[in-house]
C-alpha positions as CSV (number, residue, x, y, z in Angstrom):
1,M,16.7,38.2,-12.8
2,Y,16.6,34.4,-12.6
3,S,15.9,33.9,-9.0
4,H,12.2,33.0,-8.9
5,T,10.3,34.8,-6.1
6,K,8.0,32.6,-4.1
7,Q,4.7,33.5,-5.7
8,I,2.1,30.8,-5.8
9,K,-1.5,31.5,-7.0
10,T,-4.1,29.3,-5.5
11,A,-7.7,28.4,-6.7
12,G,-10.2,25.6,-6.3
13,A,-11.3,24.0,-3.1
14,A,-9.9,25.0,0.3
15,P,-7.2,22.5,1.3
16,A,-9.0,21.5,4.5
17,V,-11.9,20.0,2.4
18,A,-10.1,19.3,-0.9
19,K,-9.8,15.7,-2.2
20,G,-6.5,16.4,-3.9
21,A,-3.9,19.0,-4.8
22,L,-3.0,19.9,-8.4
23,I,0.2,21.8,-9.1
24,L,0.1,23.6,-12.5
25,L,3.2,24.8,-14.2
26,H,2.8,27.3,-17.0
27,G,4.8,27.5,-20.2
28,R,7.2,30.1,-21.4
29,G,5.4,33.4,-21.9
30,G,2.4,32.1,-20.0
31,N,1.5,32.8,-16.4
32,A,0.0,31.2,-13.3
33,A,-3.4,32.8,-14.0
34,N,-3.8,31.4,-17.5
35,I,-2.7,27.9,-16.6
36,I,-5.2,27.9,-13.8
37,G,-7.9,28.2,-16.5
38,I,-7.1,24.7,-17.7
39,A,-8.4,23.3,-14.4
40,N,-12.0,24.2,-15.6
41,E,-11.5,21.6,-18.4
42,L,-10.2,18.9,-16.1
43,D,-12.1,16.5,-13.8
44,V,-10.6,18.2,-10.7
45,D,-13.7,19.5,-9.0
46,G,-12.9,19.5,-5.3
47,F,-9.1,19.9,-5.8
48,A,-7.0,22.6,-4.4
49,I,-5.0,24.3,-7.2
50,Y,-1.5,25.6,-6.8
51,A,0.2,27.5,-9.6
52,P,3.6,29.0,-9.1
53,Q,4.5,32.0,-11.2
54,A,7.9,32.2,-13.0
55,T,9.8,35.4,-12.9
56,N,9.4,37.2,-16.2
57,N,7.0,34.4,-17.3
58,S,9.9,32.0,-18.0
59,W,11.3,29.2,-15.9
60,Y,14.7,29.2,-17.6
61,P,16.2,31.4,-20.4
62,L,17.1,29.0,-23.2
63,S,15.7,25.8,-24.8
64,F,15.3,22.8,-22.5
65,L,17.9,21.1,-24.7
66,A,20.6,23.7,-24.0
67,P,23.6,22.7,-21.8
68,D,22.5,22.8,-18.1
69,S,25.1,25.5,-17.3
70,Q,23.5,27.9,-19.8
71,N,20.1,27.6,-18.1
72,Q,21.5,28.2,-14.6
73,P,20.9,29.5,-12.1
74,A,17.3,29.8,-13.4
75,L,16.8,26.1,-13.7
76,D,17.8,25.3,-10.1
77,S,15.7,28.2,-8.9
78,A,12.7,26.9,-10.9
79,L,13.1,23.4,-9.5
80,A,13.3,24.9,-6.0
81,M,10.1,26.8,-6.7
82,V,8.3,23.6,-7.6
83,D,9.7,22.0,-4.4
84,E,8.4,25.0,-2.4
85,T,4.9,24.4,-3.9
86,V,5.0,20.7,-3.1
87,K,6.0,21.6,0.5
88,Q,3.1,24.0,0.7
89,A,0.7,21.3,-0.4
90,L,2.2,18.9,2.2
91,T,2.0,21.6,4.9
92,D,-1.7,22.1,3.9
93,G,-2.3,18.5,4.8
94,F,-2.1,16.6,1.5
95,P,-0.3,13.2,1.5
96,V,2.1,12.6,-1.4
97,H,-0.4,10.3,-3.2
98,K,-2.9,13.1,-3.3
99,I,-0.6,15.6,-5.0
100,Y,-0.9,15.8,-8.8
101,F,1.1,17.8,-11.4
102,L,0.3,19.2,-14.8
103,G,2.5,21.3,-17.1
104,F,2.5,22.6,-20.6
105,S,5.6,23.1,-22.8
106,Q,8.3,24.6,-20.7
107,G,6.2,23.8,-17.7
108,A,5.8,20.2,-18.9
109,C,9.6,19.9,-19.1
110,L,9.9,21.3,-15.6
111,T,7.2,18.9,-14.4
112,L,9.0,15.8,-15.7
113,E,12.4,17.0,-14.5
114,Y,11.1,17.7,-11.0
115,I,9.1,14.4,-10.5
116,T,11.9,12.3,-11.9
117,R,14.5,13.9,-9.6
118,H,12.1,13.2,-6.7
119,A,10.5,9.9,-7.9
120,Q,7.8,8.7,-5.5
121,P,4.2,7.7,-5.8
122,F,2.6,11.1,-6.3
123,G,-1.1,11.0,-7.4
124,G,-0.1,11.4,-11.1
125,A,1.4,13.8,-13.6
126,V,0.5,15.3,-17.0
127,A,3.1,16.7,-19.3
128,F,1.5,18.4,-22.3
129,T,4.5,18.6,-24.8
130,G,7.7,18.2,-22.8
131,G,10.7,16.0,-22.0
132,L,13.5,15.7,-19.4
133,I,15.8,18.8,-19.4
134,G,19.4,19.0,-20.6
135,E,21.6,18.8,-23.6
136,R,21.7,15.1,-22.7
137,V,19.6,13.1,-20.3
138,N,21.8,12.8,-17.2
139,L,20.7,9.7,-15.3
140,D,22.7,10.7,-12.3
141,N,20.0,13.4,-11.6
142,Y,17.2,11.0,-11.2
143,K,16.5,9.0,-8.0
144,G,13.6,7.2,-6.4
145,D,10.8,4.9,-7.4
146,F,7.4,5.9,-8.8
147,I,5.8,2.6,-7.7
148,G,3.4,2.6,-10.5
149,M,2.4,6.3,-10.5
150,P,0.5,7.2,-13.7
151,V,2.1,9.7,-16.0
152,L,0.6,11.1,-19.2
153,I,3.0,12.6,-21.8
154,T,1.6,14.0,-25.0
155,T,3.3,15.8,-27.9
156,G,3.0,16.8,-31.5
157,N,5.2,15.3,-34.3
158,P,7.0,17.3,-35.4
159,D,6.9,19.9,-32.6
160,P,8.9,23.1,-33.0
161,H,10.3,23.1,-29.5
162,V,10.3,19.5,-28.3
163,P,11.8,16.7,-30.5
164,L,10.0,13.4,-30.3
165,T,13.4,11.6,-29.7
166,R,13.7,13.4,-26.4
167,V,10.1,12.6,-25.4
168,E,10.7,8.9,-26.2
169,E,14.0,8.9,-24.2
170,S,12.2,10.6,-21.3
171,V,9.5,7.9,-21.4
172,K,12.1,5.2,-21.1
173,V,13.7,6.8,-18.1
174,L,10.4,7.2,-16.3
175,K,9.4,3.6,-17.1
176,S,12.7,2.4,-15.8
177,M,11.8,4.0,-12.4
178,D,8.4,2.2,-12.4
179,A,6.1,5.0,-13.7
180,A,3.0,3.8,-15.6
181,V,3.5,6.1,-18.6
182,T,1.0,6.7,-21.3
183,L,2.5,8.4,-24.4
184,K,0.3,9.9,-27.1
185,V,1.9,11.5,-30.2
186,Y,-0.3,13.7,-32.5
187,N,1.1,14.0,-36.0
188,G,0.9,17.5,-37.3
189,R,-0.6,19.0,-34.2
190,P,0.5,22.6,-33.5
191,H,2.2,23.6,-30.2
192,T,-0.9,23.8,-28.1
193,I,-3.2,21.7,-25.9
194,S,-6.0,20.0,-27.8
195,Q,-9.4,19.0,-26.4
196,E,-8.4,15.4,-27.1
197,E,-5.4,15.8,-24.8
198,I,-7.6,17.2,-22.0
199,E,-10.0,14.2,-22.3
200,L,-7.0,11.9,-22.3
201,A,-5.7,13.5,-19.1
202,N,-9.2,13.0,-17.5
203,S,-9.4,9.4,-18.5
204,T,-5.8,8.4,-17.5
205,I,-4.9,10.6,-14.6
206,F,-7.9,12.4,-13.1
207,I,-10.1,9.4,-12.6
């Protein structure tokens, strides 16, 4: 049940003529098709879009704050699925610095976990309501150097799924690996993506 089949939806420009690649990671209960819709709101005209689909619309079964062992083998499978998507973009001719990431909620957690395990100067990343995964942040999992890569993390306070303390802890880890992190906290915002967050992504990452 928790081995993710390699299913990647694509949209946008053909890779041969695209000016960048955007990897979109949907949230729990969402799917690749609906997260692709967010690209219409972003300044990513001319990008090739890649959106992997989680098995049963969930990347891992429990909260991202559960002990890692309780989210396995789904979590490793999900990370491998993101890696497959990155490899597809590389195979399609995109250099690392032209590959961008965006995720919401469970997909935002997966985005941050993946890029921090493979820190390098990707084009940029957006995490709409997410943090690094695990009961505790395990620094042994994280390697590399972002070399100033821009990362936008937004969240509500309070958020029913993602505590602000974990978001702030995640920001510290990414900054320690030389990511240029922008954190925006919206007091009282429901667990969704606001128009203001879309505009912030456009002004900080997709510029």
